[in-house]
C-alpha positions as YAML, in Angstrom:
chain: A
units: angstrom
residues:
- id: 1
  name: UNK
  ca: [0.19, -0.02, 0.17]
- id: 2
  name: UNK
  ca: [1.19, 3.84, -0.69]
- id: 3
  name: UNK
  ca: [1.17, 4.67, 3.20]
- id: 4
  name: UNK
  ca: [4.25, 6.40, 5.34]
- id: 5
  name: UNK
  ca: [6.51, 3.58, 6.81]
- id: 6
  name: UNK
  ca: [5.74, 0.56, 4.58]
- id: 7
  name: UNK
  ca: [9.22, 0.55, 3.30]
- id: 8
  name: UNK
  ca: [10.62, 0.95, 6.85]
- id: 9
  name: UNK
  ca: [8.64, -1.69, 8.06]
- id: 10
  name: UNK
  ca: [9.50, -3.97, 4.97]
- id: 11
  name: UNK
  ca: [13.62, -3.10, 5.08]
- id: 12
  name: UNK
  ca: [13.36, -3.67, 8.77]
- id: 13
  name: UNK
  ca: [11.58, -6.93, 9.05]
- id: 14
  name: UNK
  ca: [14.41, -8.22, 6.44]
- id: 15
  name: UNK
  ca: [17.22, -7.00, 8.33]
- id: 16
  name: UNK
  ca: [16.24, -8.37, 11.42]
- id: 17
  name: UNK
  ca: [15.84, -11.66, 9.77]
- id: 18
  name: UNK
  ca: [19.65, -11.10, 8.08]
- id: 19
  name: UNK
  ca: [18.18, -10.79, 4.42]
- id: 20
  name: UNK
  ca: [20.52, -8.28, 2.80]
- id: 21
  name: UNK
  ca: [18.63, -6.24, 0.15]
- id: 22
  name: UNK
  ca: [21.24, -5.99, -3.01]
- id: 23
  name: UNK
  ca: [18.87, -3.28, -4.88]
- id: 24
  name: UNK
  ca: [15.85, -1.27, -4.38]
- id: 25
  name: UNK
  ca: [13.53, 0.80, -5.86]
- id: 26
  name: UNK
  ca: [9.83, 2.18, -5.18]
- id: 27
  name: UNK
  ca: [7.74, 4.34, -6.88]
- id: 28
  name: UNK
  ca: [4.10, 4.59, -7.89]
- id: 29
  name: UNK
  ca: [2.25, 3.04, -10.02]
- id: 30
  name: UNK
  ca: [-0.90, 3.01, -12.28]
- id: 31
  name: UNK
  ca: [-2.95, 3.01, -9.22]
- id: 32
  name: UNK
  ca: [-2.33, 5.85, -6.52]
- id: 33
  name: UNK
  ca: [-3.15, 3.80, -3.81]
- id: 34
  name: UNK
  ca: [-0.45, 1.27, -4.14]
- id: 35
  name: UNK
  ca: [3.52, 1.75, -4.73]
- id: 36
  name: UNK
  ca: [5.55, -0.99, -6.22]
- id: 37
  name: UNK
  ca: [8.75, -2.30, -4.49]
- id: 38
  name: UNK
  ca: [11.58, -3.82, -6.55]
- id: 39
  name: UNK
  ca: [14.31, -5.71, -4.73]
- id: 40
  name: UNK
  ca: [17.01, -7.86, -5.15]
- id: 41
  name: UNK
  ca: [17.72, -10.67, -2.54]
- id: 42
  name: UNK
  ca: [20.52, -12.95, -3.35]
- id: 43
  name: UNK
  ca: [19.68, -16.67, -1.69]
- id: 44
  name: UNK
  ca: [19.11, -20.14, -2.70]
- id: 45
  name: UNK
  ca: [15.31, -21.45, -3.02]
- id: 46
  name: UNK
  ca: [14.94, -22.20, 0.31]
- id: 47
  name: UNK
  ca: [16.28, -18.37, 1.13]
- id: 48
  name: UNK
  ca: [13.86, -16.98, -1.23]
- id: 49
  name: UNK
  ca: [10.76, -18.90, 0.07]
- id: 50
  name: UNK
  ca: [11.66, -17.47, 3.49]
- id: 51
  name: UNK
  ca: [11.57, -13.82, 2.23]
- id: 52
  name: UNK
  ca: [8.32, -14.35, 0.48]
- id: 53
  name: UNK
  ca: [6.65, -16.11, 3.34]
- id: 54
  name: UNK
  ca: [7.66, -13.14, 5.62]
- id: 55
  name: UNK
  ca: [6.55, -10.36, 3.22]
- id: 56
  name: UNK
  ca: [3.46, -11.94, 2.80]
- id: 57
  name: UNK
  ca: [2.63, -11.61, 6.47]
- id: 58
  name: UNK
  ca: [2.98, -7.95, 6.45]
- id: 59
  name: UNK
  ca: [-0.25, -6.33, 6.33]
- id: 60
  name: UNK
  ca: [0.64, -3.50, 4.10]
- id: 61
  name: UNK
  ca: [1.95, -5.81, 1.53]
- id: 62
  name: UNK
  ca: [-0.81, -6.56, -0.82]
- id: 63
  name: UNK
  ca: [0.84, -9.26, -3.37]
- id: 64
  name: UNK
  ca: [4.33, -10.85, -3.47]
- id: 65
  name: UNK
  ca: [5.75, -11.82, -7.03]
- id: 66
  name: UNK
  ca: [9.32, -13.75, -7.18]
- id: 67
  name: UNK
  ca: [10.31, -12.64, -10.67]
- id: 68
  name: UNK
  ca: [13.62, -15.15, -11.23]
- id: 69
  name: UNK
  ca: [11.33, -17.67, -13.05]
- id: 70
  name: UNK
  ca: [9.49, -15.74, -14.98]
- id: 71
  name: UNK
  ca: [10.30, -13.77, -18.12]
- id: 72
  name: UNK
  ca: [10.76, -10.23, -17.29]
- id: 73
  name: UNK
  ca: [12.57, -7.02, -18.37]
- id: 74
  name: UNK
  ca: [14.52, -5.25, -16.19]
- id: 75
  name: UNK
  ca: [16.13, -1.87, -16.14]
- id: 76
  name: UNK
  ca: [18.94, 0.22, -13.76]
- id: 77
  name: UNK
  ca: [19.56, 3.64, -14.21]
- id: 78
  name: UNK
  ca: [22.47, 5.80, -13.33]
- id: 79
  name: UNK
  ca: [24.08, 9.09, -13.35]
- id: 80
  name: UNK
  ca: [27.77, 9.40, -13.74]
- id: 81
  name: UNK
  ca: [29.87, 12.42, -13.74]
- id: 82
  name: UNK
  ca: [33.40, 12.08, -15.41]
- id: 83
  name: UNK
  ca: [36.28, 13.97, -15.50]
- id: 84
  name: UNK
  ca: [37.59, 15.13, -18.61]
- id: 85
  name: UNK
  ca: [40.63, 16.79, -17.55]
- id: 86
  name: UNK
  ca: [43.74, 16.44, -19.82]
- id: 87
  name: UNK
  ca: [41.72, 16.60, -23.09]
- id: 88
  name: UNK
  ca: [39.81, 13.25, -22.64]
- id: 89
  name: UNK
  ca: [36.27, 14.63, -23.68]
- id: 90
  name: UNK
  ca: [35.93, 13.68, -27.28]
- id: 91
  name: UNK
  ca: [37.34, 9.76, -25.54]
- id: 92
  name: UNK
  ca: [34.34, 10.00, -22.94]
- id: 93
  name: UNK
  ca: [31.73, 10.98, -25.43]
- id: 94
  name: UNK
  ca: [33.10, 8.22, -27.87]
- id: 95
  name: UNK
  ca: [32.59, 5.54, -25.19]
- id: 96
  name: UNK
  ca: [28.93, 7.05, -24.09]
- id: 97
  name: UNK
  ca: [27.78, 6.66, -27.70]
- id: 98
  name: UNK
  ca: [28.91, 3.25, -27.91]
- id: 99
  name: UNK
  ca: [27.15, 2.38, -24.54]
- id: 100
  name: UNK
  ca: [24.02, 4.21, -25.82]
- id: 101
  name: UNK
  ca: [24.41, 6.30, -23.13]
- id: 102
  name: UNK
  ca: [23.69, 10.19, -23.40]
- id: 103
  name: UNK
  ca: [25.34, 13.15, -21.87]
- id: 104
  name: UNK
  ca: [23.06, 15.12, -19.69]
- id: 105
  name: UNK
  ca: [25.78, 18.05, -18.41]
- id: 106
  name: UNK
  ca: [28.87, 19.38, -19.33]
- id: 107
  name: UNK
  ca: [30.98, 21.63, -17.26]
- id: 108
  name: UNK
  ca: [34.65, 22.79, -17.73]
- id: 109
  name: UNK
  ca: [35.96, 19.49, -16.18]
- id: 110
  name: UNK
  ca: [33.78, 16.94, -16.10]
- id: 111
  name: UNK
  ca: [30.89, 15.36, -18.52]
- id: 112
  name: UNK
  ca: [27.59, 13.57, -16.74]
- id: 113
  name: UNK
  ca: [26.09, 10.92, -18.63]
- id: 114
  name: UNK
  ca: [22.96, 9.32, -18.06]
- id: 115
  name: UNK
  ca: [22.61, 5.52, -18.95]
- id: 116
  name: UNK
  ca: [19.82, 2.74, -18.50]
- id: 117
  name: UNK
  ca: [19.96, -0.74, -19.05]
- id: 118
  name: UNK
  ca: [20.78, -4.60, -17.57]
- id: 119
  name: UNK
  ca: [22.95, -4.32, -14.42]
- id: 120
  name: UNK
  ca: [25.80, -6.04, -16.26]
- id: 121
  name: UNK
  ca: [25.44, -3.01, -18.89]
- id: 122
  name: UNK
  ca: [25.73, -0.38, -15.95]
- id: 123
  name: UNK
  ca: [28.71, -2.22, -14.46]
- id: 124
  name: UNK
  ca: [30.52, -2.63, -17.79]
- id: 125
  name: UNK
  ca: [30.00, 1.31, -18.41]
- id: 126
  name: UNK
  ca: [31.34, 2.17, -15.05]
- id: 127
  name: UNK
  ca: [34.59, -0.06, -15.56]
- id: 128
  name: UNK
  ca: [35.45, 1.84, -18.98]
- id: 129
  name: UNK
  ca: [34.69, 5.50, -17.11]
- id: 130
  name: UNK
  ca: [37.10, 4.43, -14.08]
- id: 131
  name: UNK
  ca: [40.54, 5.44, -15.61]
- id: 132
  name: UNK
  ca: [39.09, 8.88, -16.70]
- id: 133
  name: UNK
  ca: [38.25, 9.63, -13.03]
- id: 134
  name: UNK
  ca: [34.77, 8.94, -11.59]
- id: 135
  name: UNK
  ca: [33.56, 12.20, -9.90]
- id: 136
  name: UNK
  ca: [30.30, 10.77, -8.70]
- id: 137
  name: UNK
  ca: [27.37, 8.32, -9.71]
- id: 138
  name: UNK
  ca: [24.55, 7.26, -8.59]
- id: 139
  name: UNK
  ca: [22.01, 4.30, -9.28]
- id: 140
  name: UNK
  ca: [18.52, 3.95, -9.11]
- id: 141
  name: UNK
  ca: [18.28, 0.18, -8.15]
- id: 142
  name: UNK
  ca: [16.86, -2.49, -10.60]
- id: 143
  name: UNK
  ca: [13.10, -2.21, -11.42]
- id: 144
  name: UNK
  ca: [11.27, -4.98, -13.38]
- id: 145
  name: UNK
  ca: [8.07, -5.92, -15.41]
- id: 146
  name: UNK
  ca: [7.09, -9.43, -16.87]
- id: 147
  name: UNK
  ca: [7.60, -9.66, -20.55]
- id: 148
  name: UNK
  ca: [4.49, -11.85, -21.24]
- id: 149
  name: UNK
  ca: [1.30, -10.28, -21.90]
- id: 150
  name: UNK
  ca: [0.27, -10.96, -18.47]
- id: 151
  name: UNK
  ca: [0.25, -8.41, -15.92]
- id: 152
  name: UNK
  ca: [2.04, -8.94, -12.37]
- id: 153
  name: UNK
  ca: [-1.25, -9.45, -10.74]
- id: 154
  name: UNK
  ca: [-2.12, -12.65, -13.01]
- id: 155
  name: UNK
  ca: [1.06, -14.47, -12.39]
- id: 156
  name: UNK
  ca: [1.17, -17.77, -10.89]
- id: 157
  name: UNK
  ca: [4.16, -19.87, -9.91]
- id: 158
  name: UNK
  ca: [3.71, -22.21, -12.42]
- id: 159
  name: UNK
  ca: [4.26, -19.73, -15.32]
- id: 160
  name: UNK
  ca: [6.80, -20.33, -18.16]
- id: 161
  name: UNK
  ca: [10.43, -19.67, -16.59]
- id: 162
  name: UNK
  ca: [12.67, -16.94, -18.22]
- id: 163
  name: UNK
  ca: [14.77, -18.66, -20.99]
- id: 164
  name: UNK
  ca: [18.12, -17.33, -19.00]
- id: 165
  name: UNK
  ca: [17.35, -17.58, -15.33]
- id: 166
  name: UNK
  ca: [19.14, -14.34, -13.81]
- id: 167
  name: UNK
  ca: [21.84, -15.16, -11.28]
- id: 168
  name: UNK
  ca: [20.01, -13.59, -8.67]
- id: 169
  name: UNK
  ca: [16.34, -13.20, -7.73]
- id: 170
  name: UNK
  ca: [14.46, -10.12, -8.28]
- id: 171
  name: UNK
  ca: [11.49, -10.17, -5.80]
...
C-alpha cells in the first residue's frame, strides 16, 4: 500500500532476519493507492521462500511476486559524472555513444552521462569510465516488469520460466 512507513517496515523486517537487499527501487504505480517495490535478494530457493513468506505476513503488502522464474525485463538507471581533464572529453563522448548513454550535463572539467539498461551493462560502463576518473555516480536500483502479456497481478508460480535464469532473484 502507498502509505508512510511501509518501506521502513519491510526493510526492517528483512534486516532483522539477516536478509540483505542488494538493490531496491520504490515508486508510484498506475494505481495511486499502491506503490511497487522491486528489490533483489540473493539466496537459494529456501532463502527466497522464507523472504516471500515473511513479506506475505505484512498487512500493508498487497502481493508478493518472485520474478526469478519468470520472463521479465529489468532496467537500472545511473547518472555518472566523469572527469574530462587532460583533453579526454572526446574519448568519454565516444564511449557514451558506444554504450547508448547520453550526455546530460557538461562542465569545464567533467561530463555527466545518463545510462539505463541491465545491471551488467551499467557495470561495464562504470569499468570503462574508471580510468578517466569517476567524480560521482548514483544509481536507481533495478526495476522489472513481466515480459509476457500477463500483468503482475496474473502471475502464478507455474508460469513459464525465463529463458536465461538470472543469477539472483528479483522479488
